[in-house]
C-alpha positions in Angstrom: -0.5 8.4 -16.3 2.7 6.5 -17.0 2.2 2.7 -16.9 3.4 1.1 -13.7 6.7 -0.4 -14.5 7.0 -4.1 -14.1 10.6 -5.3 -13.6 11.5 -8.9 -13.2 13.5 -8.7 -10.0 13.7 -12.1 -8.4 14.9 -10.7 -5.1 11.9 -8.3 -4.8 9.5 -11.0 -6.1 10.7 -13.4 -3.4 10.5 -10.7 -0.7 7.0 -9.8 -1.8 5.9 -13.4 -1.5 7.5 -13.6 1.9 5.6 -10.5 3.0 2.3 -11.9 1.7 2.9 -15.0 3.8 3.6 -13.1 7.0 1.4 -9.9 7.0 1.2 -7.6 10.0 -2.0 -7.9 12.0 -3.1 -4.5 10.5 -2.4 -5.7 7.0 -4.3 -8.9 7.7 -7.4 -7.0 9.0 -7.4 -4.5 6.2 -7.1 -7.3 3.6 -9.5 -9.9 5.0 -12.1 -7.6 6.6 -12.2 -4.9 3.9 -10.2 -4.8 0.7 -10.7 -8.4 -0.4 -14.5 -7.9 -0.5 -14.5 -4.7 -2.5 -15.8 -4.8 -6.2 -12.4 -3.5 -7.4 -9.2 -5.6 -7.4 -6.4 -4.9 -5.0 -3.0 -6.7 -4.9 -1.1 -7.3 -1.7 2.7 -6.7 -1.5 3.0 -5.5 -5.1 6.4 -4.9 -6.7 6.3 -1.5 -8.5 9.7 -0.4 -9.9 12.2 -1.1 -7.2 9.7 -0.9 -4.3 7.1 -3.2 -2.7 3.9 -1.5 -1.7 1.5 -3.0 0.8 -1.7 -2.7 -1.3 -2.2 -1.6 -4.9 -5.3 -1.0 -7.0 -4.4 -0.5 -10.7 -7.9 0.5 -11.7 -7.7 3.5 -9.4 -3.9 4.1 -9.5 -3.9 3.8 -5.7 -1.3 2.6 -3.2 -2.2 2.0 0.4 0.6 1.8 3.0 0.2 0.8 6.7 3.2 2.1 8.6 4.7 0.7 11.8 6.8 2.7 14.2 10.0 2.2 12.2 8.6 4.5 9.5 8.8 7.5 11.8 12.6 7.3 12.2 14.4 10.0 10.3 16.1 7.7 7.7 12.8 5.9 7.1 10.9 9.1 6.6 13.4 10.2 4.0 13.1 6.8 2.3 9.3 7.0 2.3 9.4 10.6 0.8 11.6 9.4 -2.1 9.4 6.3 -2.5 6.2 8.4 -2.5 7.7 10.8 -5.0 8.6 7.9 -7.3 5.1 6.4 -7.1 3.6 9.9 -7.7 5.7 10.2 -10.8 3.9 7.2 -12.1 0.6 8.9 -11.5 -0.2 6.9 -8.3 -1.9 8.2 -5.2 -0.4 7.0 -2.0 -2.5 6.7 1.1 -0.4 6.3 4.2 -1.8 5.3 7.6 0.1 4.6 10.8 -0.7 1.3 12.6 -1.8 3.4 15.6 -4.2 5.5 13.5 -5.4 2.2 11.9 -6.2 0.7 15.3 -8.0 3.8 16.5 -9.8 4.9 13.4 -10.4 1.7 11.3 -13.8 2.8 10.1 -12.6 6.3 9.1 -9.7 4.7 7.2 -12.1 2.4 5.3 -14.3 5.4 4.5 -11.2 7.3 3.2 -10.3 4.4 0.9 -13.8 4.1 -0.4 -13.8 7.8 -1.1 -10.6 7.5 -3.1 -12.0 4.7 -5.2 -15.4 6.4 -5.7 -17.5 4.0 -3.7 -18.6 6.4 -1.1 
């Protein structure tokens, strides 16, 4: 697996800080009620290359994305495909869940994440 590239990009770093300060309700729930308590380390709003991912676990080369409705517009879907391809080229697995799926299937999503990090 290629090492995740760390670029010093002050614009992205500032944006990531801003996103950490104002998470969506779904990001808040996933972080405070689940990811933060796991025995593996996750980062929130991590800059990887020229992208910011919602959650990142280096130990398991895993990215978790929670997608709002805007991600299902044609231009956003194309952007996400290119982004996912870039992340995959670094050896990362991207798990993508819609906010609607998250609200309806929270326990199943948590189980899927645990499965991907070998804890279930």
